[in-house]
C-alpha positions as CSV (number, residue, x, y, z in Angstrom):
1,M,-234.8,-113.7,130.3
2,D,-235.9,-115.2,133.6
3,G,-236.5,-118.9,134.5
4,C,-233.4,-120.5,133.1
5,I,-234.2,-123.9,134.6
6,T,-237.8,-123.7,133.4
7,L,-236.6,-122.8,129.9
8,I,-234.3,-125.9,129.9
9,K,-237.1,-128.2,130.9
10,Q,-239.4,-126.8,128.3
11,S,-236.7,-127.0,125.5
12,L,-235.7,-130.7,126.2
13,P,-237.8,-132.2,123.4
14,S,-236.2,-130.0,120.8
15,L,-232.5,-130.4,121.8
16,S,-230.0,-132.6,120.0
17,G,-228.5,-135.6,121.7
18,A,-225.4,-133.7,122.8
19,E,-227.4,-130.7,124.0
20,T,-229.8,-133.0,125.9
21,K,-226.8,-134.4,127.9
22,I,-225.8,-130.9,128.8
23,A,-229.3,-129.9,129.8
24,K,-229.7,-133.0,132.0
25,T,-226.4,-132.2,133.7
26,V,-227.4,-128.6,134.4
27,L,-230.7,-129.7,135.8
28,Q,-229.1,-132.4,138.0
29,Y,-226.2,-130.2,139.3
30,P,-227.2,-126.5,138.9
31,D,-225.2,-125.4,142.0
32,K,-222.1,-127.1,140.6
33,V,-222.5,-125.9,137.0
34,I,-222.5,-122.2,138.0
35,E,-218.9,-122.7,139.0
36,D,-217.9,-124.3,135.7
37,N,-216.3,-122.8,132.7
38,V,-217.3,-124.0,129.2
39,A,-214.7,-126.8,129.2
40,Q,-215.6,-128.0,132.7
41,L,-219.3,-128.2,131.9
42,A,-218.5,-130.0,128.7
43,K,-216.4,-132.5,130.6
44,R,-219.1,-132.9,133.3
45,A,-221.7,-133.6,130.7
46,K,-219.4,-135.9,128.7
47,S,-219.8,-133.6,125.7
48,S,-217.8,-130.9,123.9
49,P,-217.3,-127.1,124.4
50,A,-218.8,-126.5,121.0
51,A,-222.0,-128.4,122.0
52,V,-222.2,-126.3,125.2
53,I,-222.1,-123.1,123.2
54,R,-224.8,-124.5,120.8
55,F,-226.9,-125.4,123.8
56,C,-226.7,-121.8,125.2
57,K,-227.6,-120.3,121.8
58,H,-230.4,-122.8,121.3
59,L,-232.0,-121.5,124.6
60,G,-231.7,-117.9,123.3
61,F,-228.7,-116.7,125.4
62,S,-226.0,-114.6,123.8
63,G,-223.3,-117.0,125.0
64,Y,-222.1,-119.1,128.0
65,H,-221.5,-116.1,130.2
66,D,-225.1,-114.9,129.7
67,F,-226.4,-118.4,130.4
68,I,-224.5,-118.7,133.7
69,L,-225.6,-115.3,134.9
70,N,-229.2,-116.2,134.4
71,L,-228.7,-119.6,136.1
72,V,-227.0,-117.9,139.1
73,K,-229.9,-115.4,139.3
74,E,-232.5,-118.1,139.3
75,I,-230.7,-120.3,141.9
76,Y,-230.1,-117.5,144.4
77,T,-233.1,-115.2,143.9
78,K,-236.1,-117.4,143.4
79,Q,-237.5,-120.7,144.2
80,N,-237.8,-123.0,141.3
81,L,-241.4,-123.3,140.3
82,T,-243.5,-126.4,140.1
83,T,-242.9,-128.5,136.9
84,E,-245.6,-128.6,134.3
85,N,-248.7,-130.5,135.3
86,E,-250.1,-132.8,132.6
87,R,-252.9,-134.2,134.7
88,F,-255.6,-132.2,133.0
89,S,-254.4,-132.8,129.4
90,N,-254.5,-136.5,130.0
91,F,-257.2,-136.7,132.6
92,D,-259.2,-139.8,133.4
93,D,-262.8,-139.6,132.2
94,K,-263.9,-141.0,135.6
95,L,-262.6,-137.9,137.5
96,S,-265.1,-136.1,139.6
97,M,-266.0,-132.4,138.9
98,N,-264.0,-131.3,141.9
99,E,-260.9,-133.3,140.7
100,I,-261.2,-131.8,137.2
101,T,-261.5,-128.3,138.6
102,D,-258.4,-128.8,140.9
103,N,-256.4,-130.3,138.0
104,L,-257.3,-127.6,135.6
105,V,-256.7,-124.7,138.0
106,D,-253.3,-126.2,139.0
107,T,-252.3,-126.7,135.4
108,V,-253.3,-123.2,134.4
109,R,-251.5,-121.7,137.4
110,S,-248.3,-123.6,136.7
111,S,-248.5,-122.9,133.0
112,L,-248.9,-119.1,133.4
113,L,-245.9,-119.0,135.8
114,T,-243.9,-120.9,133.2
115,L,-245.1,-118.5,130.5
116,K,-243.7,-115.6,132.5
117,D,-240.3,-117.2,132.5
118,L,-240.4,-117.9,128.8
119,L,-241.4,-114.4,127.5
120,V,-238.5,-112.4,126.1
121,E,-238.8,-108.7,126.5
122,K,-236.9,-107.9,123.3
123,D,-239.1,-110.1,121.2
124,L,-242.3,-108.5,122.7
125,N,-240.8,-105.0,122.1
126,A,-239.9,-105.9,118.5
127,T,-243.4,-107.2,117.9
128,I,-244.8,-103.9,119.3
129,S,-242.6,-101.9,116.9
130,M,-243.7,-104.0,113.9
131,I,-247.3,-103.5,114.8
132,K,-246.8,-99.7,114.9
133,E,-244.7,-99.5,111.7
134,S,-246.3,-102.0,109.4
135,N,-248.4,-100.9,106.4
136,R,-250.7,-103.9,106.8
137,I,-251.3,-106.4,109.6
138,V,-252.8,-109.8,109.0
139,L,-253.8,-112.2,111.7
140,I,-253.7,-115.9,111.1
141,G,-255.1,-118.8,113.2
142,A,-257.1,-122.0,113.0
143,G,-259.4,-123.6,115.6
144,A,-258.7,-122.4,119.2
145,S,-255.9,-120.2,117.9
146,A,-258.4,-118.4,115.6
147,M,-260.3,-117.2,118.6
148,V,-257.1,-115.7,120.0
149,A,-256.3,-114.0,116.7
150,D,-259.9,-112.5,116.8
151,D,-259.2,-111.2,120.3
152,L,-256.1,-109.4,119.1
153,H,-258.0,-108.1,116.1
154,M,-260.6,-106.5,118.4
155,K,-258.0,-105.1,120.8
156,L,-256.0,-103.5,117.9
157,A,-259.1,-101.9,116.6
158,R,-259.8,-100.3,119.9
159,L,-256.5,-98.6,119.7
160,G,-257.0,-97.5,116.1
161,F,-254.8,-100.1,114.5
162,S,-256.2,-101.7,111.3
163,S,-255.8,-105.4,111.0
164,E,-257.2,-108.1,108.7
165,I,-258.6,-111.5,109.7
166,S,-260.7,-114.2,108.2
167,S,-262.2,-117.5,109.5
168,D,-262.0,-118.9,106.0
169,Y,-258.8,-120.8,105.5
170,D,-258.6,-120.2,101.8
171,M,-259.0,-116.5,102.4
172,Q,-256.2,-116.6,105.0
173,L,-253.9,-118.0,102.3
174,V,-255.1,-115.5,99.7
175,V,-254.5,-112.5,102.0
176,A,-251.1,-113.8,103.1
177,S,-250.1,-114.1,99.5
178,T,-250.8,-110.4,98.9
179,L,-248.5,-109.2,101.7
180,K,-245.2,-107.6,100.9
181,K,-242.3,-105.7,102.5
182,N,-243.2,-103.6,105.5
183,D,-246.3,-105.7,106.1
184,L,-246.8,-108.0,109.1
185,A,-248.4,-111.4,109.6
186,I,-249.0,-112.5,113.2
187,V,-249.6,-116.3,113.2
188,F,-251.1,-118.2,116.1
189,S,-250.6,-121.9,116.3
190,Y,-249.9,-123.9,119.5
191,S,-248.5,-126.9,117.7
192,G,-246.6,-124.8,115.1
193,E,-247.7,-127.5,112.6
194,T,-251.1,-126.3,111.5
195,S,-251.2,-126.4,107.7
196,V,-252.9,-123.1,107.1
197,A,-250.6,-121.4,109.6
198,I,-247.5,-122.8,108.0
199,E,-248.5,-122.1,104.4
200,S,-249.8,-118.6,105.1
201,A,-246.5,-117.8,106.9
202,K,-244.5,-119.2,103.9
203,L,-246.5,-117.1,101.4
204,A,-246.1,-113.9,103.4
205,K,-242.4,-114.6,104.1
206,N,-241.7,-115.2,100.4
207,N,-243.1,-111.8,99.6
208,G,-240.9,-110.0,102.1
209,A,-243.4,-109.6,104.9
210,N,-242.4,-109.9,108.6
211,I,-243.7,-112.9,110.5
212,V,-244.4,-113.1,114.2
213,A,-245.3,-116.6,115.5
214,I,-247.0,-117.2,118.8
215,T,-246.4,-120.9,119.3
216,R,-245.1,-123.5,121.8
217,I,-241.5,-123.6,122.7
218,G,-239.2,-125.9,120.8
219,T,-238.5,-126.4,117.1
220,N,-241.5,-126.6,114.9
221,S,-242.3,-125.8,111.3
222,L,-243.8,-122.4,112.0
223,S,-241.0,-121.2,114.3
224,K,-238.5,-122.0,111.6
225,I,-240.2,-119.5,109.2
226,A,-240.9,-116.7,111.7
227,D,-238.7,-113.6,112.2
228,I,-239.9,-113.4,115.8
229,V,-241.1,-116.3,118.0
230,I,-243.1,-115.6,121.1
231,K,-242.9,-118.9,123.0
232,I,-245.6,-120.3,125.1
233,P,-245.1,-123.4,127.4
234,N,-245.3,-126.9,126.0
235,T,-248.0,-127.7,128.5
236,E,-250.7,-129.6,126.5
237,A,-250.5,-132.8,124.4
238,L,-250.9,-132.0,120.7
239,F,-253.8,-134.4,120.5
240,R,-255.7,-133.2,123.6
241,K,-259.3,-133.2,124.7
242,S,-259.2,-129.5,125.4
243,A,-257.2,-126.5,124.2
244,T,-258.0,-124.5,127.3
245,V,-254.5,-124.0,128.7
246,S,-252.8,-123.1,125.4
247,R,-255.6,-120.7,124.6
248,I,-255.3,-118.9,127.9
249,E,-251.5,-118.6,127.4
250,Q,-252.0,-117.1,124.0
251,L,-254.7,-114.7,125.3
252,L,-252.3,-113.5,128.0
253,V,-249.7,-112.7,125.3
254,V,-252.3,-110.8,123.4
255,D,-253.2,-108.7,126.5
256,I,-249.5,-108.0,127.2
257,L,-249.1,-106.7,123.6
258,F,-252.4,-104.7,123.9
259,L,-251.5,-103.1,127.2
260,T,-248.0,-102.2,126.1
261,L,-249.4,-100.6,122.9
262,A,-252.0,-98.7,125.0
263,K,-249.3,-97.4,127.3
264,D,-247.4,-96.0,124.3
265,C,-250.5,-94.3,122.7
266,E,-251.0,-90.7,123.9
267,D,-254.8,-90.9,123.3
268,A,-255.3,-94.5,124.4
269,N,-257.7,-93.6,127.2
270,E,-259.8,-91.5,124.9
271,K,-259.9,-94.3,122.3
272,L,-260.7,-97.0,124.9
273,T,-263.4,-94.9,126.4
274,N,-265.0,-94.1,123.0
275,T,-265.0,-97.7,121.9
276,W,-266.4,-98.9,125.2
277,H,-269.3,-96.3,125.0
278,A,-269.9,-97.3,121.4
279,V,-270.5,-100.9,122.3
280,S,-272.3,-100.2,125.6
281,H,-274.8,-97.9,123.9
282,F,-275.5,-100.5,121.3
283,R,-276.1,-103.2,123.9
284,N,-278.5,-101.0,125.9
285,R,-280.8,-100.4,123.0
């Protein structure tokens, strides 16, 4: 896991009061914290050793030692990246086209670099394994997230994986309720609070299916249900004028899964060539 400082910044809204004090201390004095043991950091943050351990676990580290190693790596091997840019998600309607373009491009650039820091290889690999081993794969999403789910549906088909998807919310619930052990539901929801996403995940989970959630970092209803959470940056306001950035982030996750699956398929090139020809021939008619 890279991007320790970025991860802390992204996780701030979901931390407890004690954990927030520790996070702010680390962000303010990272070069000093790397020399602290658990008790010393607790004292520096006016907290407790138990809270420090909870803080490390909340961020996804195995323990304090793992957290410090990642913090040291970031401080000494890379320059901390620009903090998230909220100019586009809250833009002034009077901005010129050039200003909108600059703001959006800057926001997307910053967000994608943050996404790189948030992605956890073991979670991506576990998702790949589930896709390969599941009897059924169902893709769930609403609104902008539905478009991303449809993109994964198409890419899985090109590699010979059968998945199910529906734009009808009632049908999403119906299909989710039929899943069982050794089946997989991949649920897309930036907010993690979309009703159909949550209810579908609950239905599938109650029947023993595996749940992979692709959602924003931090505690939300969907992430609490999922077996695996692939986190995307908390870049956009939940009530925003455009879902551009979060959609791009989710699409990038889909491409990472697709390319990794393709790499592991012996006949991937043949399948991709055949599917490309099938579509191109149709379009040329």
